[in-house]
C-alpha positions in Angstrom: 216.1 83.9 210.7 215.2 87.5 209.4 215.4 90.1 212.1 215.0 93.8 212.8 217.8 95.5 214.8 217.0 98.6 217.0 219.8 100.9 218.1 222.5 99.2 216.1 225.9 99.5 217.6 224.8 101.1 220.9 224.5 99.7 224.4 220.7 99.7 223.9 220.8 97.4 220.8 218.0 94.9 220.7 216.8 92.5 218.0 213.3 91.4 216.9 213.4 88.0 215.3 210.8 87.5 212.5 209.4 84.0 212.5 207.6 82.6 209.5 204.1 84.0 209.3 202.7 87.3 210.5 204.3 89.5 213.2 202.6 92.6 214.5 204.5 95.7 215.8 203.0 98.6 217.7 202.8 100.5 220.9 200.1 98.3 222.5 201.2 95.2 224.5 198.7 93.2 222.5 201.2 93.1 219.6 203.8 90.4 219.0 206.4 93.0 219.8 205.6 96.2 221.7 207.7 99.4 221.1 206.6 102.1 223.6 207.1 105.4 221.8 204.8 108.3 221.3 205.2 108.3 217.5 204.2 104.6 217.1 200.5 103.7 216.9 198.9 101.1 219.0 198.8 98.7 216.0 201.4 100.1 213.7 202.3 97.5 211.0 202.3 93.8 210.2 205.4 92.0 208.8 204.8 88.7 206.9 207.6 86.2 206.3 206.6 83.8 203.5 209.0 81.6 201.4 212.0 83.9 202.0 210.2 87.1 201.2 209.4 89.7 203.9 206.5 92.0 203.3 205.5 95.1 205.4 201.9 96.2 205.7 200.9 99.5 207.4 197.9 99.1 209.6 196.6 102.7 209.3 199.3 104.2 211.6 199.2 107.9 212.5 202.8 108.7 211.7 203.3 106.3 208.8 205.6 103.4 207.8 208.7 104.0 205.7 211.2 101.8 203.9 214.5 103.7 203.3 212.7 107.0 204.1 210.0 106.3 201.5 206.5 106.1 202.8 204.8 102.8 202.1 201.4 101.3 202.6 202.6 97.8 201.6 206.0 96.9 200.4 208.8 94.3 200.1 211.6 94.6 202.7 215.1 93.6 201.6 218.2 92.9 203.6 220.1 96.1 204.6 217.1 98.4 204.2 215.8 100.6 207.0 212.3 100.3 208.3 211.0 103.4 210.0 208.0 103.3 212.2 207.0 106.9 213.2 210.3 108.3 214.6 211.9 104.9 215.3 214.3 103.3 212.8 215.1 99.6 212.6 217.7 97.9 210.4 216.4 94.8 208.5 218.8 91.9 208.4 217.3 89.4 206.0 219.9 86.7 206.7 219.8 85.6 203.0 223.1 84.0 201.9 221.6 83.6 198.4 221.8 87.3 197.9 225.4 87.3 199.0 226.3 84.4 196.7 224.6 86.1 193.7 226.4 89.4 194.5 229.8 87.6 194.7 229.2 85.8 191.3 228.6 89.1 189.4 231.7 90.4 187.6 233.3 93.3 189.2 232.9 96.5 187.1 236.1 98.2 185.9 237.3 100.8 188.3 236.5 104.4 187.2 238.8 107.3 188.0 236.5 109.2 190.4 237.6 111.9 192.8 238.0 110.9 196.4 235.6 113.0 198.5 236.9 114.3 201.8 236.2 112.1 204.8 232.9 112.8 206.6 233.5 113.3 210.3 231.8 110.6 212.2 229.5 111.3 215.1 231.2 110.5 218.4 230.2 107.0 219.7 227.8 106.7 222.5 229.6 106.1 225.8 229.4 102.7 227.5 227.1 102.3 230.4 224.0 104.4 231.3 223.5 107.4 229.1 223.1 110.6 231.0 222.2 114.2 230.1 225.2 116.5 229.4 223.7 119.2 231.6 222.2 117.0 234.4 224.5 114.1 235.3 221.9 112.5 237.5 219.3 112.4 234.8 218.9 109.7 232.1 219.4 111.0 228.5 216.4 110.7 226.3 217.4 112.7 223.2 220.5 113.2 221.0 220.9 116.4 218.9 221.3 115.6 215.2 223.6 118.6 214.8 226.0 118.7 217.8 225.3 115.1 218.9 224.9 116.2 222.5 222.8 114.0 224.9 219.9 115.7 226.7 217.2 114.8 229.1 213.6 116.0 228.5 214.1 119.2 230.4 217.0 120.3 228.2 215.3 120.4 224.8 212.7 122.8 223.5 209.4 121.8 221.9 208.2 123.5 218.7 205.6 122.7 216.1 207.2 121.7 212.7 205.6 120.0 209.7 202.3 119.7 211.6 203.8 117.9 214.6 205.4 118.8 218.0 209.2 118.1 217.7 212.1 118.5 220.0 215.0 120.9 219.2 218.5 121.5 220.7 218.7 124.7 222.7 222.3 125.2 221.8 222.6 124.7 218.0 218.9 124.7 217.1 219.0 121.3 215.3 216.2 118.7 215.7 216.7 116.1 218.4 216.0 112.4 218.0 214.9 109.9 220.6 217.9 107.9 221.7 216.1 104.6 222.1 212.7 103.2 222.4 214.0 101.0 225.2 214.7 104.1 227.3 211.0 105.0 227.2 210.0 101.8 229.1 209.1 102.9 232.6 209.6 100.5 235.4 206.5 99.5 237.3 205.6 102.1 239.9 205.9 100.4 243.3 203.8 103.0 245.1 200.3 104.2 244.4 199.2 107.8 243.9 198.0 108.1 247.4 201.2 106.6 248.9 203.3 109.2 247.0 201.1 112.2 247.9 202.8 113.0 251.3 206.1 113.2 249.5 204.7 116.1 247.4 204.7 118.4 250.4 208.4 117.8 251.0 209.3 118.1 247.4 210.0 121.9 247.2 212.8 121.4 249.7 214.6 118.5 248.1 218.2 119.1 246.9 218.6 122.8 246.0 214.9 123.4 246.4 215.5 126.0 249.2 217.7 128.1 247.0 215.2 127.9 244.1 212.3 128.8 246.3 214.1 131.8 247.8 215.4 133.2 244.5 212.0 132.7 243.0 210.3 134.6 245.8 212.7 137.5 245.5 212.3 137.6 241.7 208.5 137.8 241.8 208.5 140.3 244.6 210.6 142.5 242.4 208.3 142.0 239.4 205.3 142.8 241.5 206.9 146.0 242.8 207.7 147.1 239.3 204.2 146.4 238.1 202.6 148.3 241.0 205.1 151.2 240.8 204.3 151.8 237.2 200.6 151.4 237.5 200.2 155.2 237.7 202.2 156.0 234.7 200.0 155.7 231.6 203.0 155.7 229.2 204.4 152.6 231.0 201.4 150.4 230.3 203.0 148.7 227.3 206.3 148.0 229.2 204.3 146.6 232.1 202.4 144.3 229.8 205.7 142.9 228.5 207.1 142.5 232.0 203.9 140.7 233.1 204.1 138.3 230.1 207.7 137.6 230.8 207.2 137.0 234.6 204.1 134.8 234.4 205.2 133.1 231.3 208.5 132.2 232.9 206.7 130.9 236.0 204.4 128.7 233.9 207.4 127.4 232.0 209.0 126.4 235.3 205.8 124.6 236.4 206.0 122.6 233.1 209.5 121.6 234.1 208.3 120.5 237.5 205.6 118.3 235.9 208.1 116.9 233.4 210.7 116.1 236.1 208.0 114.4 238.2 206.8 112.3 235.2 210.4 111.2 234.6 210.7 110.0 238.2 213.1 112.7 239.4 212.7 113.5 243.1 214.5 116.9 243.1 213.3 120.2 241.8 214.6 121.1 238.3 216.7 124.2 237.6 215.1 127.4 236.3 214.4 127.3 232.5 216.9 128.8 230.1 215.8 132.0 228.4 216.9 132.6 224.8 214.0 134.9 223.6 210.5 136.0 224.3 209.1 132.9 222.6 210.4 130.9 225.5 208.0 132.8 227.8 205.3 134.1 225.5 204.1 130.6 224.4 203.7 129.3 228.0 202.0 132.6 229.1 199.3 132.3 226.4 198.9 128.6 227.0 198.2 129.3 230.7 195.9 132.2 229.7 194.0 130.0 227.2 193.6 127.3 229.9 192.1 129.7 232.4 189.8 131.3 229.9 188.5 127.9 228.7 187.8 126.8 232.3 186.2 130.0 233.7 184.8 132.0 230.7 181.5 129.9 230.7 180.9 130.9 234.3 181.6 134.6 233.5 179.2 134.5 230.6 176.5 132.8 232.7 176.9 135.4 235.5 176.5 138.2 232.9 173.6 136.7 231.0 171.5 135.6 234.0 172.4 138.5 236.2 168.7 139.6 236.5 167.5 136.1 237.4 167.1 135.0 241.0 168.8 131.8 240.3 171.4 133.4 238.0 174.2 133.7 240.6 173.7 130.2 241.9 173.9 128.8 238.3 177.0 130.9 237.6 178.7 129.7 240.7 177.9 126.1 239.8 179.5 126.6 236.3 182.5 128.2 238.0 182.9 125.2 240.2 182.7 122.9 237.2 185.4 125.0 235.6 187.6 124.6 238.7 187.1 120.8 238.5 188.0 121.0 234.8 191.2 123.1 235.4 193.7 120.6 236.9 193.3 118.0 234.1 193.4 120.8 231.5 196.6 122.2 232.9 198.2 118.8 233.0 197.2 118.0 229.4 198.5 121.3 228.1 201.8 120.8 230.0 202.4 117.3 228.5 201.1 117.9 225.0 202.4 121.5 224.7 199.3 122.4 222.8 196.0 124.2 223.7 194.0 121.9 221.3 193.8 119.3 224.1 191.5 121.6 226.1 188.7 120.1 224.0 186.0 118.7 226.4 185.8 115.5 224.3 189.4 114.8 225.4 189.5 116.2 229.0 186.2 114.8 230.3 186.9 111.2 229.3 190.4 111.6 230.8 188.9 112.7 234.1 186.5 109.7 234.1 189.3 107.2 233.5 191.0 108.2 236.7 188.1 109.7 238.6 188.9 108.4 242.1 192.5 109.6 242.0 191.6 112.8 240.3 189.0 113.8 242.9 191.7 113.2 245.6 194.1 115.5 243.7 191.4 118.1 243.3 190.5 118.0 246.9 194.1 118.6 247.9 194.4 121.4 245.4 191.3 123.1 246.8 192.6 122.7 250.3 195.9 124.3 249.3 194.2 127.3 247.7 192.0 127.8 250.8 195.0 127.6 253.1 197.0 130.0 251.0 194.1 132.5 251.1 193.8 132.2 254.9 197.6 132.6 255.4 197.8 135.6 253.2 194.8 137.3 255.0 196.4 136.6 258.4 199.8 138.0 257.3 198.3 141.2 255.9 196.2 141.7 259.0 198.7 140.8 261.8 202.1 141.3 260.2 201.8 144.9 259.0 205.6 145.4 258.6 206.2 146.6 255.0 207.7 143.9 252.8 207.8 141.2 255.4 204.2 140.0 254.9 204.6 140.2 251.1 207.8 138.1 251.3 206.3 135.4 253.5 203.1 135.3 251.5 205.1 135.1 248.2 207.3 132.3 249.5 204.2 130.3 250.7 202.4 130.9 247.4 205.4 129.6 245.4 205.6 126.6 247.8 202.0 125.7 247.3 202.2 126.2 243.6 205.1 123.9 243.4 203.3 121.3 245.5 200.3 121.5 243.2 202.4 120.9 240.1 204.1 117.9 241.9 200.7 116.4 242.6 199.6 116.7 239.0 202.9 115.1 237.8 202.4 112.3 240.3 198.8 111.8 239.0 200.1 111.2 235.5 203.1 109.3 236.6 201.0 106.7 238.4 198.0 106.7 236.1 199.5 107.1 232.6 198.4 103.6 231.5 194.8 104.4 232.5 194.9 107.8 230.8 196.5 106.3 227.6 197.2 109.8 226.3 200.1 108.9 224.0 198.7 105.7 222.6 197.2 105.9 219.1 
């Protein structure tokens, strides 16, 4: 029987047998075979087996259907060819002995004296057993670099836009990374609900090496704050202070993205601090965070300015500010996972909120409570702990703790509600 082979020669190899008639492939579980991968559309293609011929029909997929790297809308599939759906490649085994017989009956051509090319070094075989990240031995590998062939988890690759799409690249050699296996993207059913996992979020900053990360982060940002304030009186230092601010807050936002990514992957320990190879690693997260805040709160600022002379103007502006605050958490989560500010579109964010409204309101309530508690604690420390440096250190540590908890809550929201949100389904 004809079949498609995924991950040939690896421990994750699996086969899709093609019975006579039509077989639908796609991301949705409604297909005959479901392949859960972000590059595959909900209904990607249809394969028809009829009288020994196998024909592929693209069903309007977003990332296309390819036969031996050639894009096709409808085409004939022959044994030994590669069928590529989005970023996933499958080998087609037609199981057609007639072809083998015909090939064996053909006279062999006379050998030609051709130069023997040097052997091409083979990529090292994948190890047996569970595939783990080369940098984090407790994390499952999701990607393999096409250049150095190193295995990475989601935290160890960088995301850049290339050819109109977000792609993953190796931080070491710069080559593009490929998904190891669609099977690795299947997430086990979450046994606990969002509300059951929420209490764990408040213990999360102290899991594993969390204490060390929290202390070093507090010291680093106290130093940055000191540098910014010390140079505030030097006019010539404004440019340098701007660069320092972009680096500090961009690096912090990049770390919050790692916390969300680690939570979505199911990791219960805080990730390491992000690598820094250039200003792009912090400038992009900084401007993503800035754009998110502007989109959420600029309408309130405009309303406050435009209606400043009206009796009801301040109340209207405060209402719009509150709506922006409700809009912010889902916007932040979307930018973190899509790595793009285009998702700030209300036509995307508002339907997402409505799909998980009950859980989202719980998350927003907790986030508001966290902000209020942090403001109260900072006020009390400044008023009753006047010792220079002590109140700032305690306040900075508590602020970093609450920020980490907030990111953990957002990660848990997506981790438990990803099917309802359906963000990566086409």
